[in-house]
C-alpha positions in Angstrom: 0.0 0.0 0.0 1.3 3.4 -0.8 0.0 5.2 2.2 3.5 6.4 2.9 4.6 8.1 -0.3 8.2 8.7 -1.4 9.3 12.3 -0.6 5.9 12.8 1.1 7.0 16.0 2.8 7.8 17.5 -0.5 4.9 16.2 -2.6 2.0 17.0 -0.2 2.6 20.6 0.5 -0.3 22.3 2.3 -2.8 23.9 0.1 -5.2 26.8 0.7 -8.2 24.4 0.8 -10.1 23.2 3.8 -12.2 20.1 4.1 -15.7 19.0 4.8 -17.4 15.8 5.4 -20.1 13.8 3.6 -22.3 10.9 4.4 -21.7 7.3 3.5 -23.3 6.3 0.2 -23.3 3.2 -2.0 -20.9 2.9 -4.9 -22.1 3.7 -8.4 -23.2 0.1 -9.1 -26.8 -0.7 -9.7 -29.0 2.1 -11.1 -27.5 3.9 -14.1 -26.0 7.3 -13.5 -27.4 10.3 -15.3 -25.1 10.9 -18.3 -24.6 14.6 -18.7 -21.1 14.6 -20.3 -22.3 15.9 -23.7 -24.9 18.3 -22.3 -24.4 21.9 -23.3 -25.3 24.1 -20.4 -26.1 27.8 -20.1 -23.4 29.3 -17.9 -23.8 32.3 -15.6 -21.0 34.9 -16.1 -22.9 37.5 -14.0 -26.5 38.0 -12.9 -28.2 38.5 -16.2 -25.3 37.6 -18.4 -25.2 34.0 -19.7 -23.5 32.1 -22.4 -24.5 28.7 -23.9 -21.7 26.4 -25.3 -23.9 25.0 -28.0 -21.2 24.4 -30.6 -18.3 23.4 -28.3 -17.6 19.7 -28.8 -17.9 17.3 -25.9 -14.8 16.1 -24.1 -13.3 12.9 -25.1 -13.7 9.8 -23.0 -11.4 7.1 -21.6 -12.7 3.6 -20.6 -11.3 2.2 -17.4 -12.6 -1.3 -16.8 -10.5 -2.0 -13.8 -7.4 -0.7 -11.9 -5.1 -2.2 -14.6 -6.8 -0.2 -17.3 -6.6 3.0 -15.3 -2.9 2.3 -14.8 -2.6 2.0 -18.6 -4.4 5.3 -19.2 -2.2 7.1 -16.6 1.0 5.6 -17.9 0.2 6.7 -21.4 -0.8 10.2 -20.3 2.2 10.5 -18.0 4.6 9.8 -20.9 2.8 12.4 -23.1 3.2 14.9 -20.2 6.9 14.1 -20.0 7.5 14.5 -23.7 5.6 17.8 -23.8 6.6 19.4 -20.5 8.4 22.3 -22.1 5.2 23.5 -23.7 3.0 23.7 -20.5 4.8 23.3 -17.2 4.5 26.5 -15.0 8.3 26.7 -14.5 10.8 29.5 -15.3 12.8 26.9 -17.1 10.0 25.7 -19.5 10.5 26.8 -23.1 7.0 28.4 -23.3 7.6 30.6 -20.3 11.0 31.6 -21.7 9.3 32.5 -25.1 6.8 34.8 -23.4 9.5 36.3 -21.2 11.6 37.2 -24.3 8.8 39.4 -25.6 8.2 41.5 -22.4 9.4 45.0 -22.1 11.5 46.9 -19.5 8.6 47.6 -17.1 7.6 44.0 -17.0 11.2 43.0 -16.4 11.4 45.4 -13.5 8.4 43.7 -11.9 9.8 40.3 -12.4 13.1 41.3 -11.0 11.4 42.6 -7.9 9.6 39.3 -7.4 12.8 37.5 -8.1 14.5 39.4 -5.3 11.7 38.6 -2.9 12.1 35.0 -3.6 15.8 35.0 -3.0 15.1 36.2 0.6 12.9 33.1 1.4 14.1 29.9 3.0 13.2 27.2 0.4 15.1 24.0 0.6 12.5 21.5 -0.5 11.0 20.8 -3.8 7.4 21.8 -3.0 8.4 25.3 -1.8 10.7 25.9 -4.8 8.0 24.6 -7.1 5.4 27.0 -5.6 7.7 30.0 -6.0 8.7 29.1 -9.5 5.0 28.7 -10.5 4.2 32.1 -8.9 7.0 33.7 -11.0 6.1 32.0 -14.2 2.4 32.8 -13.7 3.4 36.5 -13.5 5.3 36.1 -16.8 2.0 34.7 -18.4 -0.1 37.5 -16.9 2.3 40.3 -18.0 2.4 38.9 -21.6 -1.4 38.5 -21.8 -2.0 41.9 -20.1 0.4 43.8 -22.3 -1.2 46.9 -23.9 -3.0 46.2 -27.1 -2.8 42.4 -26.8 -5.4 41.0 -29.1 -7.2 37.6 -29.0 -5.7 36.8 -32.4 -2.2 37.2 -30.9 -3.1 34.9 -28.1 -4.5 32.4 -30.5 -1.4 32.5 -32.6 0.9 32.1 -29.6 -1.1 29.2 -28.2 -0.8 27.5 -31.7 3.0 28.2 -31.6 3.1 26.2 -28.4 0.8 23.5 -29.6 -1.7 24.3 -26.8 -4.6 23.4 -29.1 -3.4 19.9 -29.9 -4.9 16.8 -28.4 -1.8 15.9 -26.4 -2.3 19.0 -24.4 -6.0 18.5 -23.9 -7.4 19.6 -20.5 -9.3 16.5 -19.5 -11.3 13.4 -20.3 -14.5 11.8 -19.0 -13.9 8.4 -17.5 -16.3 5.5 -18.3 -16.2 1.8 -17.5 -16.5 -0.8 -14.9 -14.0 0.7 -12.5 -16.5 3.5 -11.8 -18.9 1.0 -10.1 -16.4 0.8 -7.2 -14.6 4.2 -7.5 -17.5 6.6 -8.1 -20.6 7.3 -6.0 -23.5 9.7 -5.9 -26.2 11.0 -3.5 -28.2 14.1 -3.2 -26.8 16.6 -0.8 -28.3 19.8 0.7 -27.8 22.3 3.3 -29.2 20.2 6.1 -26.7 17.4 5.4 -23.8 19.8 4.8 -23.6 21.8 8.0 -23.1 19.0 10.5 -20.2 17.7 8.3 -18.6 21.1 8.3 -18.9 21.4 12.1 -17.6 17.9 12.6 -14.5 18.4 10.5 -13.5 22.0 10.9 -11.4 21.4 14.1 -9.7 18.1 13.0 -5.9 18.0 12.9 -6.0 16.7 9.3 -7.7 19.8 8.0 -5.9 22.3 5.8 -5.5 24.7 8.7 -4.9 22.1 11.4 -7.0 21.7 14.6 -8.9 24.9 15.5 -8.8 25.9 19.2 -11.4 28.6 19.2 -14.7 29.2 17.5 -14.4 27.5 14.1 -15.4 29.3 10.9 -16.5 28.0 7.5 -14.7 29.3 4.5 -17.1 30.5 1.9 -16.3 32.1 -1.4 -19.1 34.3 -2.8 -19.1 35.4 -6.4 -19.8 39.0 -7.2 -23.3 39.2 -8.6 -22.2 41.7 -11.3 -19.1 39.6 -12.3 -18.9 35.9 -11.3 -15.1 35.9 -12.0 -14.6 38.2 -9.1 -15.1 37.0 -5.5 -15.3 38.8 -2.1 -12.2 39.0 0.0 -13.6 37.9 3.3 -16.3 35.3 3.2 -15.7 33.2 6.4 -18.7 32.7 8.7 -18.8 31.4 12.3 -20.2 27.9 12.3 -21.9 28.4 15.7 -23.6 31.7 15.1 -27.2 31.4 14.3 -28.8 34.3 12.5 -32.4 35.6 12.9 -34.8 33.3 11.3 -36.6 36.3 10.1 -33.6 37.3 7.9 -34.1 34.0 6.0 -37.4 35.3 4.7 -36.0 38.5 3.3 -37.1 39.1 -0.3 -34.1 39.3 -2.6 -34.7 41.9 -5.3 -32.3 40.7 -7.9 -33.9 38.8 -10.9 -31.7 35.7 -10.7 -32.6 35.0 -7.1 -36.3 35.5 -7.5 -36.2 33.2 -10.6 -34.4 30.5 -8.6 -36.8 30.7 -5.6 -39.8 30.7 -7.9 -38.5 27.8 -10.0 -36.9 25.7 -7.2 -39.0 25.7 -4.0 -36.5 23.3 -2.3 -34.3 26.4 -1.9 -37.0 28.0 0.3 -35.2 30.5 2.4 -37.4 29.8 5.4 -35.6 26.5 5.9 -32.3 28.2 6.7 -30.8 29.5 9.9 -27.4 30.8 10.9 -25.0 32.8 8.8 -23.8 29.8 6.8 -27.3 28.7 5.9 -28.3 32.3 5.0 -25.3 32.5 2.5 -26.0 29.1 1.0 -29.7 29.8 0.6 -29.5 33.4 -0.5 -29.5 32.6 -4.2 -25.9 34.0 -4.6 -23.3 31.7 -6.1 -21.2 30.5 -3.1 -18.8 27.6 -2.6 -16.0 26.3 -0.6 -12.7 25.1 -2.2 -11.0 24.8 1.2 -12.5 21.5 2.2 -9.7 19.0 2.5 -8.3 16.2 4.7 -4.7 14.9 4.8 -4.7 11.2 5.2 -0.9 11.4 6.2 -1.8 13.5 9.2 -1.5 10.5 11.5 -5.3 10.2 12.2 -7.0 6.9 11.5 -9.3 8.6 9.1 -11.2 11.8 8.3 -14.4 10.5 10.0 -16.1 11.2 6.7 -17.2 8.0 5.0 -17.3 9.5 1.6 -13.7 10.7 1.8 -12.4 7.7 3.7 -13.9 5.3 1.2 -12.5 7.3 -1.7 -9.0 7.2 -0.2 -9.2 3.5 0.4 -10.3 2.7 -3.1 -7.7 5.1 -4.7 -5.0 3.8 -2.5 -5.7 0.3 -3.8 -5.9 1.5 -7.4 -2.7 3.6 -7.4 -0.9 0.6 -5.9 -1.5 -1.0 -9.2 -0.6 2.1 -11.2 2.8 2.2 -9.5 4.9 5.1 -8.1 6.9 5.4 -11.3 3.8 6.5 -13.1 1.7 8.5 -10.5 1.8 9.1 -6.8 -1.4 9.7 -4.8 -1.4 12.9 -2.8 -2.7 12.1 0.6 -4.7 15.3 0.7 -8.2 14.8 -0.6 -10.6 17.5 -1.5 -14.3 17.7 -1.0 -15.7 20.8 -2.9 -19.2 22.0 -2.4 -20.9 24.8 -4.3 -24.3 26.3 -5.0 -25.8 26.9 -8.4 -24.4 29.9 -10.0 -20.8 29.6 -8.5 -17.9 29.4 -10.9 -14.1 29.0 -10.7 -12.4 30.9 -13.5 -10.3 29.3 -16.1 -6.9 28.2 -14.7 -4.2 25.5 -14.7 -3.7 23.7 -11.5 -0.3 24.7 -10.2 -0.7 24.9 -6.4 1.3 21.7 -6.2 3.7 20.1 -8.6 2.3 18.7 -11.9 -0.5 16.2 -11.3 -3.6 14.5 -12.6 -6.9 15.2 -10.8 -9.6 12.6 -10.4 -13.0 14.2 -9.9 -16.1 12.3 -8.8 -19.3 14.3 -8.9 -21.3 13.0 -6.1 -24.2 15.5 -5.9 -25.7 18.1 -8.4 -23.8 19.0 -11.5 -20.7 20.8 -12.7 -19.8 22.0 -16.2 -16.1 21.8 -17.0 -15.1 24.1 -19.9 -11.7 23.1 -21.3 -9.7 25.6 -23.2 -6.2 25.6 -24.5 -3.8 26.8 -21.8 -2.9 30.2 -22.9 -6.5 30.9 -24.2 -7.9 29.8 -20.8 -5.6 32.2 -19.0 -6.6 35.0 -21.4 -10.3 34.2 -20.8 -9.9 34.8 -17.1 -8.1 38.0 -17.7 -10.9 39.3 -19.9 -13.5 38.3 -17.4 -11.8 40.0 -14.5 -10.5 43.0 -16.3 -13.0 43.8 -19.0 -16.2 42.3 -17.4 -18.8 39.6 -18.2 -20.1 41.1 -21.4 -16.6 41.1 -23.1 -16.0 37.6 -21.7 -19.3 36.5 -23.3 -18.1 37.8 -26.7 -14.9 35.9 -26.3 -16.6 32.7 -25.3 -19.1 32.9 -28.1 -16.4 33.3 -30.6 -14.5 30.4 -29.3 -17.7 28.3 -29.2 -18.5 29.3 -32.8 -15.0 28.2 -33.9 -15.3 24.9 -32.0 -12.4 25.8 -29.7 -12.1 23.8 -26.5 -14.4 21.0 -25.1 -17.1 20.8 -22.5 -18.0 18.1 -20.0 -20.9 18.3 -17.7 -20.8 15.9 -14.9 -23.8 14.5 -12.9 -23.8 12.2 -9.9 -21.7 9.0 -10.1 -19.6 10.5 -13.1 -15.9 10.9 -13.1 -13.4 13.2 -14.9 -9.7 13.1 -15.2 -8.1 16.6 -15.4 -4.8 16.6 -17.3 -2.0 19.0 -16.4 -1.3 20.6 -19.7 -4.6 22.6 -20.3 -6.9 25.1 -18.6 -10.4 24.6 -17.3 -13.1 26.7 -15.9 -15.7 25.1 -13.6 -19.4 26.3 -13.5 -22.2 25.1 -11.4 -25.2 25.6 -13.8 -28.4 26.9 -12.6 -31.2 24.4 -13.6 -33.7 27.3 -13.9 -31.6 29.0 -16.6 -31.6 25.9 -18.9 -34.7 27.2 -20.7 -36.0 26.2 -23.2 -35.2 22.7 -22.1 -32.6 21.0 -24.3 -32.8 17.4 -25.5 -31.5 16.3 -22.1 -32.6 18.9 -19.6 -30.5 19.4 -16.4 -32.5 18.1 -13.4 -32.9 20.3 -10.3 -30.4 19.7 -7.5 -29.6 21.3 -4.1 -25.8 21.5 -3.9 -22.9 20.5 -6.3 -20.5 18.3 -4.3 -17.2 16.9 -5.8 -14.6 14.7 -4.2 -11.2 15.0 -5.8 -7.8 13.4 -5.5 -4.5 14.4 -7.0 -2.0 12.1 -8.5 1.4 13.5 -9.1 2.8 12.8 -12.6 5.9 11.0 -11.5 8.1 11.4 -14.6 7.5 15.2 -14.7 7.8 15.7 -11.0 11.0 13.7 -10.7 12.5 15.8 -13.6 11.7 19.1 -12.1 12.7 17.9 -8.6 16.1 17.2 -9.9 16.3 20.5 -11.7 15.2 22.7 -8.8 17.2 21.0 -6.1 20.4 20.9 -8.0 20.3 24.4 -9.5 22.1 27.0 -7.4 20.3 29.8 -9.4 16.8 28.3 -9.0 15.5 31.6 -7.6 17.1 33.8 -10.1 15.7 32.7 -13.6 15.9 36.2 -15.0 19.5 37.1 -15.6 20.6 40.8 -15.2 21.6 42.9 -18.1 24.9 44.9 -17.7 22.8 48.0 -17.1 20.6 46.2 -14.5 23.7 44.8 -12.7 25.2 48.3 -12.5 21.9 49.7 -11.1 21.6 46.9 -8.5 25.2 47.5 -7.4 24.6 51.2 -7.0 21.5 50.6 -5.0 23.3 48.2 -2.8 26.0 50.7 -2.1 23.4 53.4 -1.2 21.5 51.0 1.0 24.8 50.0 2.8 25.6 53.6 3.5 22.2 54.4 5.0 22.4 51.3 7.2 25.9 52.1 8.3 24.7 55.6 9.5 21.7 54.0 11.2 23.9 51.6 13.1 26.2 54.4 14.1 23.3 56.7 15.3 21.6 53.9 17.3 24.7 52.2 18.5 23.8 48.9 16.9 26.2 46.0 16.2 25.9 43.8 13.1 24.0 41.2 15.1 21.7 43.9 16.4 21.0 45.2 13.0 20.1 41.7 11.8 17.7 41.2 14.8 15.9 44.5 14.2 15.8 44.0 10.5 14.2 40.7 11.1 11.5 42.2 13.4 10.8 44.9 10.9 10.4 42.4 8.1 7.9 40.5 10.2 6.0 43.6 11.0 5.8 44.5 7.3 4.6 40.9 6.5 1.9 41.1 9.1 0.7 44.4 7.8 0.7 43.2 4.3 -1.2 40.0 5.2 -3.8 42.1 7.2 -4.3 44.3 4.2 -4.6 41.4 1.8 -1.7 42.5 -0.3 0.0 39.1 -0.6 -2.8 37.1 -1.9 -5.6 39.3 -3.1 -9.3 38.5 -3.2 -9.4 37.1 -6.7 -6.0 35.4 -7.0 -6.7 31.8 -8.1 -3.2 30.2 -8.3 -3.8 28.5 -4.9 -7.6 27.7 -5.5 -7.4 25.2 -8.7 -10.5 23.4 -8.2 
């Protein structure tokens, strides 16, 4: 059994997700699951702004009859990932990042040099930390290139084609079918009443993303901006034990989407809800939690969540057959719950080293829109910077040209996310699927997914060797002669100021180091309090 994974400390770095528990349900055997994978949903980009992917082709499928056939699929996909890594890996050393970097102007270089200087001050001796910092730096390269003044969608499409991002070997994901799903997948309808006790039970456990809570636990809730679903509120945590006024639950919401939902789906009746968490879930706004995880390497016997524990046991068995030379199971599993109308903008999962993700939709529905990597990143930029109407225009153009793929999952269905593409995840509103398509989306209460990550061993091993052996791992951007002279001049000026400060205050060299460290901690605390380090809408650490 691969419960203890090689280089576990490096390969299971904490993520910014927290976990939640679900009830025990039967495997997918027996009744047939609702097949939605080719369903073209209407997606909410903002309250009142929707787009239907009617011409986007459905995602391809892979048949996995048993653990051996899953191993064959992963082995083939891992080898493709190894052969193509230079075209998609979020690393400063990847050829596609170097190509974008070469086209950036002096202001962008200055920003990247500043980020590079910050990284050199950090203690990063392990692979996971060095990977995270490199992914952050590379992501900034991508953002600066895409956000350059006058950058057109035609230029983005041409650049994506240069990297081969539209080719099948760099597809974003595939739907899984076959006999293995009878034991690996499951499904059950989940609503607010079932969800809240699970959140309460698991928030304080040691295996959670934030460790055991000692004081009043809170639930992490991301709420989309009604006027732009690609933006989320900065602070959305809610005390689990605070119960709000029941009367607030009956407040009439005046926005059109909420009234349409309440009228169309009486099971969302606001009168059933109490407490701040229930109010937020039932308000009609798109909300969700991506921070619902449990680390099975935490030393606990299990999460106490049958749905997560069962998934771990089955995946642990299956990946034993796959073998560590192909893929290694991350012991941190995710259970992601969202309401209709929530969306996660297009992104590449880079919060941990390159990996596959196995999604099992257990309740409700999720629409996965796959786009070529650079185009997906551009779509998110357009959505956040230019707004939902411009995003709709872009998505309609791509849909009309047949760019990308779409897969809508219902209960008991599974998806394999591949590392080389981009994907956006929408929870479709059943009431907006009008007029009904050939296979209408049935009503549901909550969308719930359980997810597991499998590190792509050939690619992870390659970059582990590169990052741990390179003395210049934190300085991928070399200085020009002019930049080196400017840096030396700044250092001389800085030294002169510090020497005067030491003389005036009577500080020794060790005193200076002590007070400089205290000052740095003060600055870091102030930046964290102001939200300057992460930002409300930064998605690099929220992949799912």
